[in-house]
C-alpha positions in Angstrom: -9.7 -13.4 -14.9 -6.2 -14.4 -16.1 -6.2 -11.7 -18.7 -7.4 -9.0 -16.2 -4.6 -10.0 -13.7 -2.0 -10.0 -16.4 -3.1 -6.6 -17.8 -3.1 -5.0 -14.3 0.4 -6.3 -13.6 1.7 -5.1 -16.9 0.0 -1.7 -16.4 1.5 -1.4 -12.9 4.9 -2.2 -14.2 4.9 0.0 -17.3 2.5 2.9 -16.8 2.3 3.7 -13.1 6.0 3.7 -12.4 6.9 6.7 -14.6 4.2 8.8 -13.0 5.6 8.5 -9.5 8.0 11.3 -9.0 10.4 10.5 -11.8 12.9 13.3 -12.7 13.1 14.2 -16.4 16.1 16.4 -17.1 19.1 16.2 -19.5 21.2 14.8 -16.7 18.7 12.1 -15.6 18.3 11.0 -19.2 22.1 10.2 -19.4 21.9 7.8 -16.5 21.6 4.7 -18.8 24.2 6.0 -21.3 26.7 3.2 -22.0 24.4 0.5 -20.7 25.5 -2.6 -22.6 22.4 -4.6 -21.6 20.7 -6.1 -18.5 20.1 -9.5 -17.1 16.3 -9.9 -16.3 14.9 -11.6 -13.3 11.2 -11.8 -12.4 9.8 -13.1 -9.1 6.1 -13.9 -8.4 5.3 -14.4 -4.7 2.5 -16.9 -4.2 3.3 -18.2 -7.6 1.2 -21.4 -7.1 -2.1 -19.5 -6.7 -1.1 -16.8 -9.2 -0.1 -19.5 -11.8 -3.5 -21.2 -11.4 -5.1 -17.8 -12.2 -2.8 -17.1 -15.2 0.1 -15.0 -13.8 3.3 -16.9 -14.6 6.8 -15.9 -13.7 8.0 -17.1 -17.1 5.5 -14.9 -18.9 6.4 -11.8 -16.8 10.1 -12.3 -17.5 9.4 -12.9 -21.2 7.3 -9.8 -21.5 10.0 -7.7 -19.7 12.7 -9.1 -22.1 10.6 -8.4 -25.1 9.9 -4.7 -24.1 13.7 -4.2 -23.5 14.6 -5.7 -26.9 11.9 -3.5 -28.6 13.6 -0.3 -27.3 17.0 -1.6 -28.2 18.4 -2.7 -24.8 20.1 -6.1 -25.1 19.1 -8.8 -22.7 22.1 -10.5 -21.1 22.5 -14.1 -20.0 23.7 -14.6 -16.4 27.2 -15.3 -17.7 27.2 -12.1 -19.9 25.9 -10.0 -17.0 28.6 -11.4 -14.6 31.4 -10.4 -17.0 29.9 -6.9 -17.7 31.0 -4.0 -15.6 28.5 -3.4 -12.8 26.7 -6.7 -13.5 23.6 -4.9 -14.7 20.3 -6.6 -13.8 16.6 -5.6 -13.9 14.5 -7.3 -11.2 10.7 -7.4 -11.0 9.1 -8.5 -7.7 5.4 -9.2 -7.9 3.5 -10.0 -4.7 0.0 -11.4 -5.3 -2.5 -12.1 -2.6 -6.0 -13.5 -3.2 -8.6 -13.5 -0.5 -11.4 -16.0 0.0 -13.8 -13.9 -2.2 -11.4 -14.2 -5.1 -10.3 -10.6 -5.1 -6.6 -9.8 -5.6 -4.2 -7.4 -4.0 -0.8 -6.9 -5.7 2.4 -5.1 -5.2 4.9 -4.6 -8.0 8.4 -3.3 -7.7 10.9 -3.0 -10.5 14.5 -2.2 -9.8 17.6 -1.7 -12.0 20.9 -2.6 -10.4 
């Protein structure tokens, strides 16, 4: 169950988002030009229940940081982000609700500030 939940969350964060009305033009591709890195924050609502079932805030944040590093985007510390123009940060909010039957509903939002 933990693996399934983690895979669904990762899938929602990395695959579904690009499919929802994202513009792809030369101008839109330049929007991240000059980005020196981002500070990463992850939030998991109902983290007690989600943690018992294998979805940990720390794991989500670590996975996000790893993916950024793999594509060459530096991950900034809070201090580095604060001293960088625009204070760039990438925030993931994950809301997890489990009903009495053990079924999950989740909402994932990822925002770049």
